[in-house]
Phi, psi and omega in degrees: 000322178297320180294320181296318179293322179298319180299317181294317178296320179296324179291319178298316182296318182300316176302320180291322178294328179290335183273347180270135178199176180254140180288147176294140176291130180279111184271355178074174175226141181290136180305321184298338187270332186243003182239124177241145181236130181234139174265120189239154183238007182197162181299323182298321183289333173294317183287335177264006182047048179243211183099194184269115181291130176269128180257095187286165176297307183191112180281338184297331185290349173273357185236078169075181181290327180262001175069026184243158178248132185245151166095009182228140176256133180055048182284134177222122177243122178244118181253130175253128180246116179288130174277000181266312185242347186059028165278166183225154179220132180251121176263109188252122181227141178202157183280322180195166178222140181204159176282117182241027179113332181237024174078184179243123182295131177280096183295325180293314179298319182293323180285329180287336178291339177268309192260347175058217187288349180285352180279118178257139183276330183264126181299316179298322178296323178296314180299323180295336182293339183289340176257314184286341176239035182288341176257017185305310188290318182297322178293319186295322187262011194294334181261008180282166178253128179279116187272325182207148183216133173231128187249149176210168180247137173224149181249140174230127181277128183241343179277155182296324181274001180058020178271343180245145180226150177248129182270126181248141175269121181249127179241136172251120184241148164251124184240131181256135177222150171283130187282345184276006173275153191300307183298319183289324179293321180296314179306311182301319183297329176282340177274337183308319180301324177297320179294315176299314185286326190251341179250114185296135177067022182273160173212155181298145179275166177277100188287356178269351183275115186294350182276355175277138172231149177239134179250124181252135166262122183232155175247124185244119181249123179248117174278172177299337182267015178066017174281142186238128177247127185239124180233139178273120183264328182184181181199165171221136176257124187235135180254137185251102180275141171286136173236124179299138002265332189216032183232184179212159177237142176261126172238122183277113184271309182227137174217129188210133173256129181297140189311325179293343187245012183284151179082014183245003175095006183286325179294320178291323178299319183293316179299319177301317181295319180295326177292318175297318176302318180298318179289318182293327183264003176053047173285166186294306178195176178237135179236162175234134182278111180042065182292146172290162178307317181294314176300316181299324177299308182295325181294317181295316176299318177298308176300324178299319182299321181289321182292320183295339177264006189252101184305320182302340180278331186304313184293324179293320179294315180301320183296314175294321177301313181302326178285323178291338179278358187251098174072187182266112186296327181294333182269352180282139180275324182273145180261148173235165186292114177253351181271154171296145176298146179306326180294323174294317178303314183292321180295324179290318178299314188287324184269320184256349180061028174268123183286160187304316185299313182293320183294321178297328174295316178292327181305319182295324180286323179298318180290322177301314181290343180275344181286126184212111357280157183292315186297329185291326186248015186292328180295318179295322181293322177296323174297320179300316183291322180296318177297321182283332175296313178299316182297323179294321182292314188266338180085131186284339184266001183278104182261009183252149178283147176166180183254141183238132177255134177225146174276140180223148176298146180244130182284350180278191181292339180284130183291319186224138172234178176231154180232143180252127175245152183232127182254158176266143180305127177068018188277357180061242184271355184294135185223137175238130177279131183304124183287344186274354180256150178253156174069013181291318181297321180289324176293319176297319178299322178294319174304313182292323183289321177297317178297318182292322176301317180293320180300310186294321176300313179295319177305313180296318182293315180298318181296323180290325180290322177300318183294320179291321182293326186283339183281000000 
């Protein structure tokens, strides 16, 4: 019996041991994997979790140092952002929540850090905003000044048999407002989440500073029954700097086209209007604060069209092109002037309001377009770009010897590597690649190749735009 008891006790202990275990360690889930954001224009789109999907720069950066959410199983967050009132609602679903070693992420606080007071907790309250705030944009911009207006006609079939159609007048307007007024400041505060989500490295501007202006692109649709539909397409926040003694400079700090309307030319239209404002008000120049690659591309294409119609630039371009057409530039010992004359730089700034840094970017494209045929003189052009790239790296005014480190793209899994260049004291544009470092020549060649690809892309786009313009 004792043995039987021992056997029973052993069996009982085994069952107990099988029931004892360790809870799984919560490794968390990245916000990018479980959170989707849609811009919606109706109740139906909210209920269907549809609309225009917003592809943010990086959602992880709003959720702790590692960008993860902890404490939830099968978490799914769907956020609806109204394009009518710019309120937001978060639909949060999960199977269960538990403490897994790193706590339970406070989702409400994290989402409020993005959407602020525009985030509504109750879904019914959010749905009601589509009717109660249907005129929100119209009310907010009622005191604004229409800077530019382009009208067109579109037809919409409204009858069941499609035999009748109603012609609508559609106007695309750019409206300027001082951002320090209460309704405009409130509107901007509701737009801040889009800025944070879609503009890398952005932060809200100071809406109490009277030198801030906001330019809105809106679409105004007028039906036969005089009903008006007003939609916000995009906006730009512009700061007006004082420049001694009696001028000002415009700096475009934030420019954004709302996701449903991107790729339709609204951003370029807004840049064109800002360019016209700068000329009509005779500001000193226009700059852009940390433009994205895409914005810089659009901006350069636009400026190129103005420069190609600007006669004072043509002779300077011809002079450089004629030098590039003579022999092998890489084998020449003497240097000749490859930069635009100071008088041309000043004339471009004064007449077109294009600042020097931007003009020098366009200058490389102007030279490329001047080569005829391109293939014959491409080697000299590459030498031209290489010399300018070295000058950009080292700085033209650096008269002291020393080593210079620059970050360059890396084709391997590492995103960035660095290259060291060494200059001779008083050497001007002379550059020696440090022999103790490897891959410097290849890194410089990669920088030059990337820049030339960008130039060719801009040149092709400008040529196509010129063709459309001439028709």
